[in-house]
C-alpha positions in Angstrom: -2.0 -35.0 11.2 -2.3 -31.9 8.9 -5.0 -29.4 9.1 -6.8 -30.4 6.0 -7.1 -34.0 7.6 -9.3 -32.9 10.4 -12.7 -33.8 9.8 -14.4 -31.1 11.4 -16.6 -28.2 10.2 -14.6 -25.2 9.2 -14.1 -22.3 6.5 -10.6 -22.7 4.6 -9.4 -19.5 2.7 -7.7 -20.5 -0.3 -5.4 -18.3 -2.5 -5.8 -19.4 -6.1 -3.2 -18.5 -9.2 -3.0 -15.0 -10.4 -2.4 -16.2 -14.0 -0.7 -19.5 -14.2 -2.8 -22.2 -13.1 0.4 -24.1 -12.1 0.9 -21.8 -9.2 -1.7 -23.4 -6.9 -0.4 -25.0 -3.9 -0.5 -28.7 -3.0 -2.5 -27.9 0.2 -4.9 -25.7 -1.8 -5.7 -28.6 -4.0 -6.2 -30.8 -1.2 -8.4 -28.3 0.5 -10.7 -27.9 -2.5 -10.8 -31.5 -3.2 -12.1 -32.0 0.5 -14.5 -29.3 0.7 -18.1 -30.1 1.0 -18.9 -26.6 -1.0 -16.6 -24.2 -2.6 -17.7 -20.4 -2.4 -16.3 -18.6 -5.5 -16.3 -15.2 -6.8 -17.2 -16.4 -10.3 -18.3 -20.0 -10.6 -17.2 -20.2 -14.3 -13.5 -19.1 -13.7 -13.1 -21.5 -10.7 -14.4 -24.3 -12.6 -11.5 -23.9 -15.0 -8.9 -24.2 -12.2 -10.8 -27.4 -10.7 -10.9 -29.0 -14.1 -7.4 -28.4 -14.7 -6.5 -30.3 -11.9 -9.1 -33.0 -12.1 -11.1 -31.9 -9.0 -14.9 -32.3 -9.0 -16.5 -29.8 -6.1 -20.0 -28.2 -5.5 -19.6 -24.7 -6.4 -21.8 -21.7 -5.1 -21.3 -18.0 -5.9 -19.9 -15.4 -3.2 -19.2 -11.9 -4.7 -19.7 -8.4 -3.5 -23.4 -8.5 -4.4 -24.6 -11.6 -2.6 -21.9 -12.0 0.1 -24.0 -10.8 3.2 -26.9 -13.1 2.0 -24.9 -16.0 1.5 -22.6 -15.6 4.4 -25.3 -17.0 6.8 -26.0 -20.0 4.5 -22.4 -20.9 4.6 -21.9 -20.5 8.4 -24.8 -22.7 8.9 -22.9 -25.6 6.7 -19.7 -24.9 8.8 -21.9 -25.2 12.1 -23.2 -28.7 10.6 -19.7 -30.0 10.4 -19.1 -29.3 6.8 -15.9 -27.8 4.9 -16.3 -24.7 3.1 -13.6 -23.4 0.8 -13.5 -19.8 0.0 -11.6 -18.7 -3.2 -11.7 -15.5 -5.4 -10.9 -15.3 -9.0 -7.3 -14.7 -8.2 -4.9 -14.2 -5.6 -6.1 -14.3 -1.8 -9.7 -13.9 -0.9 -10.4 -10.4 1.0 -7.6 -8.7 -0.6 -9.5 -6.2 -2.9 -11.7 -9.2 -3.3 -14.9 -10.6 -1.6 -14.9 -12.6 1.3 -14.6 -10.1 4.5 -18.1 -10.4 5.8 -17.9 -14.2 5.8 -14.8 -14.6 7.5 -15.5 -11.9 9.9 -18.8 -13.4 10.8 -16.9 -17.0 11.1 -14.5 -15.4 13.5 -17.5 -13.8 15.5 -19.3 -16.9 15.7 -16.2 -18.8 17.1 -16.2 -21.3 14.3 -12.7 -22.9 12.9 -11.1 -20.9 10.1 -8.2 -22.0 8.4 -6.1 -19.5 6.0 -3.7 -21.0 3.4 -0.7 -19.1 2.0 -0.6 -18.7 -1.8 0.1 -16.5 -4.8 -0.3 -12.8 -4.6 0.3 -10.1 -7.3 0.9 -7.5 -4.5 4.1 -9.3 -3.3 5.1 -10.7 -6.8 5.1 -7.0 -7.8 6.7 -5.6 -5.0 9.7 -8.0 -5.3 9.9 -7.6 -9.1 9.9 -3.8 -8.9 13.4 -3.8 -7.3 12.0 -0.8 -4.8 12.6 -1.2 -1.2 10.4 -3.7 0.7 11.5 -3.1 4.0 8.7 -0.4 4.5 5.6 -0.5 2.1 1.9 -0.2 2.1 -0.9 -1.8 0.0 -3.5 0.6 -0.8 -5.8 -1.5 -3.1 -6.9 0.5 -6.0 -5.7 4.0 -6.5 -8.4 7.1 -5.8 -10.0 8.2 -8.8 -10.2 11.9 -7.6 -7.2 14.0 -8.5 -7.1 15.7 -4.9 -7.2 12.4 -3.2 -4.8 11.1 -5.4 -2.3 13.5 -5.1 -2.5 13.6 -1.3 -2.0 9.9 -1.2 0.9 10.0 -3.6 2.6 13.0 -1.7 2.3 11.7 1.8 3.7 8.2 1.3 7.0 7.6 3.2 7.3 4.3 2.0 7.0 2.2 -1.1 3.2 2.1 -2.4 1.8 -0.9 -4.0 -1.5 -0.4 -5.8 -3.9 -1.8 -8.2 -4.5 0.2 -11.3 -7.1 0.2 -14.1 -5.1 0.1 -17.5 -7.3 2.9 -18.6 -6.3 5.1 -15.9 -2.5 4.2 -16.0 -1.4 6.9 -18.3 -3.2 9.7 -16.4 -1.9 8.3 -12.9 1.4 8.3 -14.0 1.3 12.0 -15.5 -0.1 13.0 -12.2 2.8 11.4 -10.5 5.4 12.8 -13.0 4.0 16.4 -12.5 4.4 16.1 -8.8 8.1 14.4 -9.0 9.4 13.2 -12.4 12.3 11.5 -10.9 10.2 9.3 -8.4 10.9 5.5 -9.0 8.1 3.5 -10.5 7.5 0.0 -11.5 4.5 -0.9 -13.8 3.8 -4.4 -13.5 1.5 -6.1 -16.0 -0.2 -9.5 -16.6 1.9 -11.1 -13.7 2.6 -14.9 -14.3 0.5 -14.7 -17.7 1.9 -15.2 -21.2 2.3 -11.4 -21.5 3.9 -10.7 -18.5 5.8 -7.2 -18.4 7.6 -5.4 -15.7 8.7 -2.0 -16.8 10.9 0.2 -14.3 12.0 3.8 -14.5 11.3 7.1 -13.3 7.8 8.6 -13.1 8.6 10.9 -16.0 10.0 8.3 -18.3 7.1 5.7 -17.6 4.6 8.7 -18.1 6.0 9.4 -21.5 6.1 5.7 -22.4 2.5 5.0 -21.7 1.2 8.1 -23.0 2.2 7.0 -26.5 1.4 3.5 -26.1 -1.8 1.9 -24.5 -1.8 -0.9 -22.2 -4.1 -3.9 -21.7 -4.3 -6.4 -18.9 -4.3 -6.3 -15.3 -1.8 -3.7 -13.8 -0.2 -3.5 -10.3 1.8 -0.3 -9.7 4.5 -0.1 -7.6 5.6 3.5 -6.5 8.9 4.4 -4.5 8.7 6.6 -1.2 8.3 10.5 -1.6 11.3 12.3 -0.7 11.4 12.6 3.2 11.7 16.4 3.1 8.5 16.6 1.2 6.5 14.3 3.7 8.0 16.3 6.6 7.0 19.5 4.9 3.3 18.1 4.6 3.3 17.0 8.4 4.8 20.2 9.7 2.3 22.2 7.5 -0.5 20.2 9.0 0.8 20.3 12.7 1.3 24.1 12.4 -2.2 24.7 11.3 -3.5 22.7 14.1 -1.4 25.0 16.4 -2.8 27.8 14.8 -6.4 26.6 15.5 -5.6 26.0 19.0 -4.2 29.6 19.4 -7.4 30.8 17.8 -9.5 29.2 20.4 -7.5 30.9 23.2 -4.5 28.7 23.8 -0.9 30.1 24.7 1.2 29.6 21.5 4.2 27.8 23.3 1.7 25.8 24.9 -0.2 24.8 22.0 3.0 24.0 20.2 3.9 21.7 22.9 0.7 19.7 22.9 0.9 19.2 19.3 4.5 18.4 19.2 3.6 15.5 21.9 1.0 14.3 19.6 3.0 14.1 16.3 6.7 13.6 17.3 7.8 16.8 15.8 9.7 19.6 17.6 7.8 22.3 19.7 10.3 25.1 18.7 10.1 24.2 15.0 6.2 24.4 15.3 6.4 27.8 17.1 8.9 29.2 14.8 6.5 28.2 11.8 3.8 29.8 13.6 5.7 33.0 14.3 6.8 33.4 10.8 3.3 33.6 9.7 3.3 37.2 11.4 0.5 36.2 13.9 -0.4 39.4 15.7 -1.5 37.9 18.7 1.8 36.2 19.5 
């Protein structure tokens, strides 16, 4: 017997298409058809999907502004034996979309939870980018603040996947190009939709392209890892600053370097040499 055939109350997390409505899975369609109520980010948006596949269901809204209030109501339905399906407008709920509060409270209440696999703009973009996928990190929407953005981009020792506003895309690429013009980037736009586009290149080339040409639609940005030496230099600088603070507080330099080395995985001798090269008079 499949999970969707079990007639007990539960919350079912249902990923929905990120563009093409044919990308919904058979299990998700079955869960939506069986559900007593479907909690949606936007009921109008979800109704289009259900109508396309001939499903009639009761819809209620669950978005960032009402999730805490609505979660209690939906959990009571599960307790009463109903099946509650959770969807967002596109992709998997909770991934830069509403749903965390409801899922968290469902788990805390020890109520049945079922999570179905399905479409993901993040994975589609990562694969389409052609960039290394053995080590990668999804960071949601990129920070707006320049300093925070630069710190994130410079520290990335793995492939980064992020959502980006089309209005900020050109500026983000220009920032990245100023840091490392040769860094590999892929701009994935309108995935699975009619005007899907994946443009790959260096940060400098893509910054030049999008500076001259505006962009519309939903964008997933995939950014190659920062150079290993740049990441090491940043980590080393932070570790040496920590050693310096410990010395300033009265610790012996070599002892401080040893402690920080054990915490960071860096070499104590390297930390000590960096510290002494600063000309600290107390060493």
